[in-house]
Structure formats: structure tokens, C-alpha cells
C-alpha positions as CSV (number, residue, x, y, z in Angstrom):
1,X,213.0,-26.2,54.3
2,X,216.4,-28.1,53.7
3,X,216.0,-28.1,50.0
4,X,215.1,-24.4,49.8
5,X,218.3,-23.5,51.6
6,X,220.4,-25.9,49.4
7,X,218.7,-24.3,46.3
8,X,219.4,-20.5,47.8
9,X,223.1,-21.5,48.4
10,X,223.7,-22.9,45.1
11,X,222.1,-19.8,43.4
12,X,224.2,-17.5,45.6
13,X,227.3,-19.4,44.6
14,X,226.5,-19.2,40.9
15,X,225.7,-15.3,41.2
16,X,229.2,-14.9,42.8
17,X,230.9,-16.9,40.0
18,X,229.1,-14.6,37.2
19,X,230.1,-11.4,39.1
20,X,233.7,-12.6,39.4
21,X,233.9,-13.7,35.6
22,X,232.5,-10.2,34.7
23,X,235.0,-8.5,36.9
24,X,237.8,-10.6,35.6
25,X,237.2,-10.1,31.8
26,X,239.9,-8.6,29.9
27,X,239.6,-5.2,28.5
28,X,241.0,-3.6,25.3
29,X,244.2,-2.1,27.2
30,X,245.1,-5.4,29.1
31,X,244.8,-7.2,25.5
32,X,246.8,-4.7,23.7
33,X,249.6,-4.9,26.4
34,X,249.8,-8.6,26.1
35,X,249.9,-8.6,22.4
36,X,252.6,-6.0,22.6
37,X,254.5,-8.4,25.1
38,X,254.2,-11.2,22.8
39,X,255.8,-9.2,20.0
40,X,258.5,-8.1,22.1
41,X,259.5,-11.7,23.6
42,X,259.6,-12.8,19.9
43,X,261.5,-9.6,18.3
44,X,264.2,-8.8,21.0
45,X,266.1,-12.2,20.8
46,X,266.1,-11.8,16.9
47,X,267.4,-8.3,17.1
48,X,270.1,-9.2,19.8
49,X,271.3,-12.2,17.7
50,X,271.6,-10.1,14.6
51,X,273.6,-7.3,16.2
52,X,275.9,-9.8,18.2
53,X,276.3,-11.7,14.8
54,X,277.3,-8.3,12.9
55,X,279.8,-7.6,15.5
56,X,281.4,-11.1,15.5
57,X,281.4,-10.8,11.7
58,X,283.2,-7.3,11.8
59,X,285.9,-9.0,13.7
60,X,286.8,-11.5,11.0
61,X,288.8,-10.6,7.9
62,X,286.8,-10.3,4.6
63,X,283.0,-10.4,4.0
64,X,281.3,-13.0,6.1
65,X,277.7,-13.4,7.5
66,X,278.2,-16.7,9.1
67,X,277.6,-15.3,12.5
68,X,274.8,-13.1,11.5
69,X,272.8,-15.8,9.8
70,X,273.5,-18.5,12.7
71,X,272.7,-16.1,15.7
72,X,269.4,-14.8,13.6
73,X,268.2,-18.3,13.2
74,X,268.8,-18.8,17.1
75,X,267.2,-15.7,17.9
76,X,264.0,-16.8,15.8
77,X,264.3,-20.2,17.7
78,X,264.5,-18.5,21.3
79,X,261.8,-16.1,20.5
80,X,259.4,-18.7,19.3
81,X,260.0,-20.5,22.5
82,X,259.4,-17.3,24.5
83,X,256.1,-16.8,22.7
84,X,255.0,-20.6,23.3
85,X,255.9,-20.6,27.0
86,X,254.1,-17.2,27.4
87,X,250.8,-18.4,25.7
88,X,251.0,-21.6,27.6
89,X,251.4,-19.8,31.0
90,X,248.2,-17.9,30.3
């Protein structure tokens, strides 16, 4: 009798785990939103760095892209770290 109860509890817990896994399975919309978020956290620092760099370069006399290139590179590094930490969190 004790073995049957133990077996029944084990089967019930496995059924609950299976139902929970089916319920928590990601769907197409949630995956699309997640990919879009990854793109935004990568692209926004790059665009922000380029705009800030162009503005700083316009304040200097003559033709210079020093700030633009350095802040572009900084934006790529920050965006890469953002994507890494977002993927690591999931």
C-alpha cells in the first residue's frame, strides 16, 4: 500500500511538471519581442554614441571625426555588453 501511494505521488508530481512546462513554453510573439529587445539594446548605444560624437565634432574647427569614431566604438562595446548580460539573465 505504501509503495502505491509513493508511486502515485511521484506520477502526480511529474504530471504537474509536464503541465507547467507546456504552459511556460515561449510562443512566437514572446520570442519576437525578445529578439527585438536584443536589437534595441545593441543599436541604441551605437546610435547615441554616433550622434553625440557628431555633435562634439561639429564644435571643433575643421573636419574631424575623432569623437564620432571613438564614441561609435564605445557604443558597440556597451551594446555588446548589454546583449551579453540580457542573454545571461535569461
